[in-house]
N, C-alpha and C positions, 0 to 999 in steps of 0.2 A: 504493500500500500504506500509506504513512504517513497519507494522508488517511483511510483506513478506520480506522486505529488511533486517530487523533484524534477520529473520529466517536463512538467508544465509550469515550473516556477517562473519562467520568463513571461508568462501571461499576466502576472499581477502588475508589474510596472507598466506594461503596455495598456492595461485596462485603466489604471490610475491616470495615465497620460491622456487617454481619450476622454475620461470623465472630467479632468481639469480643463481641457480645451473646450468641451461643451459648456461647462459652467461659466467660463470666462468669455464665451462668445457674445453674450449680451450683458449689459449692466444689470445688477440685481435691483429688484423693486425696493425702494426705500422703506424703512420700518414705519415711518410716519409719512403718509402720502397726502400732499396738498392737491388741490384741483389743478393748479398750474403745472405741477410735476406730472400729474396724470395725463394732461393734454400733451405735454412734451413727449412722454413715454409712448403714448398712442401714436403720435406723429412719426416717431422713429422706428417703432417696433411692430406695429400692426401689419400683418401680411398683405391685406388688400391694398393698403396705402403704398407699401413697398412695391407691390406689383404695378400700381399705376405709375410710379416713378420709373420702373424698368420700361414701361411702355413709352414714356417720354424719351428716355435715352435711345430706345430702338428707333423711334421716329426721327430723332436727330441724326442717328447713324445712317438711316435710309436717305436723309436729305444730303448728307455728305457724299454718299455713293452716287446719288443722282447728279450732283454737281460735277463729280469726276467724269460721269458719262458724257457730259457736254464737251469735254476737252477732246482734242484729236486722239484717235485710237491707233496704236501702233502694234504690229505683230511681226514676229520673226519666226522663220521655220527653216529646217534643214532636213534633207532626206537622202537616203542611199538605197537604191533599188537594184534588184537583179531580175531582168525580164527579157523576153523575146521582143522583136520589133516588127512583127508582121502587120501589114496594113491592108485595108480594103477602102475603096472609094465610096463615099456616101456619108450621110449624117446619122447621128445617134444622140440620145439624151442620157446623161449620167443617172438621172432619176434617183436623187438622194444619195449619190455616191456609190451606188451598187454596181456601176459599170465604170471601171477606172480607165482613164484615157492613156493611150500609148502613142507617142509622137515618133515621127521618122518616115522616110520614104524608101521603099525597097522596090527594085525592078525585077527581082527573081521571084520564084514561087515561094511557098511556105518553107520557112527555115526554123527548126527547133533549137538552134543555137542561141544561148542567152548571153547578154553582156551587162556589165555593171553601169549604172548611171547615177549621177549625183545632182543635187540642186539645193540652192539656198535662196531665200528672198526676204525682203523687209517691205511691209506695206503700211503706209500711213493714210488713214481715212478720217475725214472730219465732215460732219453734217453741218455745212456752213449756213444754209438758209432753211429754216423750218416753218416759215409763215406763221409764227406765233406759238408753235408747239412747245418750244423750249421755255418760254415765259409761262405758259399754262402749266407745265409740269413743275416748274419752280414754285408757282403759287400753290399747287396741290400739296407739295412737300411741306411748305411753310404752314399751311392751314392744318395739315395733319398733326404737326407739332403743337399748334395752338389748341386743337381739339383735345389732344392728349393732356395738355396742361390744364385746360378747363375741366376735363374729366377728373383729373387728380384734385383740383381745387374744390370741385363739387363734392367728391367723395370725402375729402378732408373736412369740409364744413359739416357735412352730414354726420360724420363719425365724431367730430368734436361735440356736436349737440348730443349724440348718444352718450358720450363719456360724461358730459356735464349732468345729464339727466340721471345716469347711473350713479354718479357721485352724490347727487341730492337724495336719491332713494336710499343709498347706503347710509348717508348721514341720518336720514329719518329713521331707519331701522336701528342704528346705534342709539339714537335718542330714545326710541321706544324701549330698548334694553335698560337704559338709565332710569326711565320713568317707572318701569315695572319693578326694577330693583328697589326704588324708593317706596313703591307700594308694598312690596314684600317686607321691607323694614318696618313700615307703619303697622302692617298686620302682625308682625312678630312682637313689636312693642306692646300692642294691645293684647296679644295672647299672653304675654308675661304678666300683665296687670290682672287680667281676668283669671288666670290660673291661681295667682296668689289670693284673689278674692274668693274664688270657689273653695279653695283649700281651707280658708278661714271661716267658711260658712256664710260669707256675706253675699254671695251670688249663687244662683242655682247652677246645677251642673250642666244644663243645656247651653249656658253662655260659653262655657269652656269648649264644648263640642263645636259650637258655631265658630268660635275663634280659631279652633284647629282647622276647620273646613276652609276658612278664609285664607289661612296661611298656606295650606296645600294648593288652593286655587291660585294664589299669588305666585307660588313656586312654578306651577305649570305655565303661567303667563310669562314668567322670566325665561323659562326654557324655550318656549315657543318663539319669543322675540329674539333670543340668541340664535336660534336656527335660521330665522328669516334674515337676521343681520349677516350671518356668515354667507348665506346664499347671495345676498345683494353685494357684499364685498367681493365674492368670487366672480360675480358677473362683471363688476367694475374692473377688476384686475385682468379678466379675460379681454376686455375691450382695450386695455393698455398693452396687451401682448405678453403679459407675464402673470398667469393665474397664480394667486396666492391668497387663500381665505384668511390667513393670519395677519395680514397687513393692517396697521392702524391708520385711521383717517386723521387728518390734520387736527381738527377740533370741532366743537359744536358752536363756533362763533356765528354761524349763519342764523342761529336762533336768538341772538342778542338784539338784532334790529331788523327792520323791514327795508327792502330796497325801494328806490324811487320808482313809481309805477308809470314810467314813460320811456318809450324807445323811439328814437328817430331813425328812419330808414337811411341807409347809406346813399348819399347824394350822387346822382349821375353814375350809378353803378347797377348793373343787372344782378339779380339774385344768382348765387353760384350755381344753383340747379338749372336756371334758365340759360346760363352762359354755355353749358354743354350743348344744348339744342341749337343755340344761335351759331356756334362754331360748326355744328353738323350741317346747318343750312348753308353756311358760307362754303364749306368743303363740297357740298353737292353742287352748288353753282359753279365752283371751279371745275368740277368734273364735266359740266355742260360746256364750259369754255374750251376744255381740252378736246372733247368730242367734236366740236365744231371745226377744229383744226386737224383732226386725225385723218381726214380724207384729202387734205391738200398735198401738193407735191413736196418733195424734199430734194434739195440740191446739195451735193457733196463734192469736196475736193479730194483728189486721190493722187498719191505718189507712191512709186514702188521701185526698188532696186532688185535685180535678179541675176543669178549666176548659175550655169549648168555645166555638167561634165558628162561624157558618155564614152563607152568602150567601142562604139561604132565609128568607123572612119569618117573623116570629114568629106573626102572626095571619092567618087566612084572609081572602081578598078577598070581595067581595059574591057572587061566583059559587061560593064555597067552595074555590077553589084558593089555593095559596100563591105569592106572588110570588118569582121567582128572579132574583137580582142576580148576574150572572156576573163582576163585577169582583173583583179581589183585595182591595181595600180593604173590601169588604162582608163577606168571609169570614174575614179575618185577625184582627180584634179578638175577644177573648174576651168573651162576654156571658152565659154560663151557668156557675155554679159549684156544686160539690157536695162533700160530704165523706162518708167511710165510716169507721165504727169498729165493730169487732165481733170475734167469736171464731169460728174455724172448727175443725172436727174431721173427721178423715179416718181411715177404717178399712177395710181390705180383708180380710174374713174368709177369702177364698180363699188368702191368703198363708200361712195356717196349714198348708195341705196342702203348699205348696212348701217351706216351711222345715223341715217334718218330714224330708224326704229330704236337704235340705242339712245338717241336724244329724247325720243318720246318716253322711253322707259325711265331715263334719268329725271325728266321733268315730273313724272309721277312720284318718283322717290322724293323729290323736293316737296311736292304737295303733301306726302305722308309726313315728312319732317316738320312741315309747317303746322299740320294738324296736331302732331305730338307736342309741338311748342305751345300751341293754343291751349291744349288740354292741361299741360303743366302750369301755364299761366293762370288758368281758371282754378286749378286745385290750390295754387298758392294764394290767390285772392280769397278763396273760401276759408283756407286755413288761417289767413291773416285776420279775417273778421271774427272767426272763432277764438283766436288767440286774444284779440282785444276784449271780447266778452269774458273769457276765462280770467284775464288779468283784473278786470273790473270787479267780477264776483269774488275773486280771491282776496282783493283788498277789502271788500265789505265784510267777508267772513273773518278776516284778520282783525278788524275793528270790534267785532262782536265776541270773539273768543276770550279776550281778557275779562270782559264783563261776566261771561259764564264761569271763568276760573275763580274770580273774586267771590261770586255768589256761592260756588261749590265749597270754597274754603270756609266761608262764614257758616254755611249749613253744617259742614263737618265739625267745626269748632263748637257750635251750639249743640249738636247731637252728642258730641263727646262729653260736654259739660252736663247735659241732662242725664246721660247714662251714668256718669260718675256720681251724680247727686241722687240717683235712684228714681228720677222722674220719667225715664223712658227705658225701653228694653233694648236688647242687643240687635234685634232686626233693624230698628231705625238707624242705629249706628253703622251697621254694615251697608245699608242702603246709601247713607251719606258718604261712606268711604268709597263705594263704587262710583258715585257721582263725582267725587273729587278726582278719582283716578281717570275717569272718562274725560273730565274737563282738562286735566293736564295733558292727556294724549291729544285731545282736540286742539289745544293751544299749539302744540308742536306741529301737528298736521297742517293747521292753517298757515302757520309761518312758513313751513316747507312748501306748501302749495303756492304761496305768493312767489317764492323764488322759482319754482317750476313753471308757473304761468309767465313770469318774466322771461325765462329761457325760451318758452314756446313762442312768445311774441318776438324775441330777437331772432329766432330761427326762421319764422315766416317773413321777417323783414330783411333777412339776409345779412344781418350785421351782428355777429356774435360779440364783437368788442363792446357793444352797449351793455351786454350782460356782464362780461368779464371785468369791466371797469368799476362795477359796483360790488365786486367781491370784498369781503371783510379782509383788512390787512392785519 
């Protein structure tokens, strides 16, 4: 057994090295997470955002490749072949390179003797006149980058709203834990007093049973609130790209004051979610412009240098045939040189019929993009009206919640005094305790709902800074 363990002892340091590299690949989630830190971690770690950034880099690389394709293209080749040189008079088509050309003139009949031939060439070709195609392709590439950038910004904005909402929900869950813990301590203090009174014969035994029931119920509420808090924190840390249910939130200072209930939309700026559709429309129009030029001619400048060698003699023999030297040394040296300089023009008029239907299809795509843009605009307007209403109602509830809490505290104090003086029973006191606990929870919920309503208003206005600027410092 020890021999087998020693045989694989080298795996331990390798495993430790891999674990360390994976652990250090991303910065750890801080023990105390602020909302600002959560937004920054989400921006740098969340996979969907990193995928959008990769798409932007890919579009930029495509643009660089496209710009390089506009430059003159040069090609160099060299070849060494061993072949016969029999010829027939007449035309033929290579048909995709499946019939290789063989040059030369022979005056005798078929000859199976082969000779070596060599060749090298350099060709420079530049599409000098494109009748607008080059500019249309350049515009397409630039708008593709801008669309990818707008897609990233829209996804970033939406994800930041998700992170802010998850942070507020997690804060609310942690506040609920604190309130339920206070309720448990209140029930335990009352239990201690009632137990002493019942043991001394001053109170009936049912009061002690009721007090024990209230303590058990308070413990269950604490456990339930802790479970919900862990789930909310886990959801938050998932959105920042580093799931960790044990992380502590910054503080509960959100409950110390209410924000200003006003959000001004960003001036002269489209909503991030609309900007994606706008760039899609612009890119579709650029595709139309390119299709309009696709059927136009192209004019190219061409230049070439060529050299060839062959093992077949340059001059005919006395019988009219050409001497064939099968040796490699006879066919390898270049002995014939040529150059080509010129202009070529290509136009396929039948492309006009093809592009006609392609243009119709692209215009329908533009129409579809426009309708999607209109649908998104309508949805944002509806959401904005709803956000305004929710913010107004949240403010009204926030002004009423303190009144409820003050009344619940007075009722609890009076019920406790009446119970201690023997003027009332335990049931009235437990009812007052439940009212106080509910009022404390409502106070926290209404304060949190104001912040969430403000976040919703900022999200529909497309200006998250108006929310972030009101964060407690």
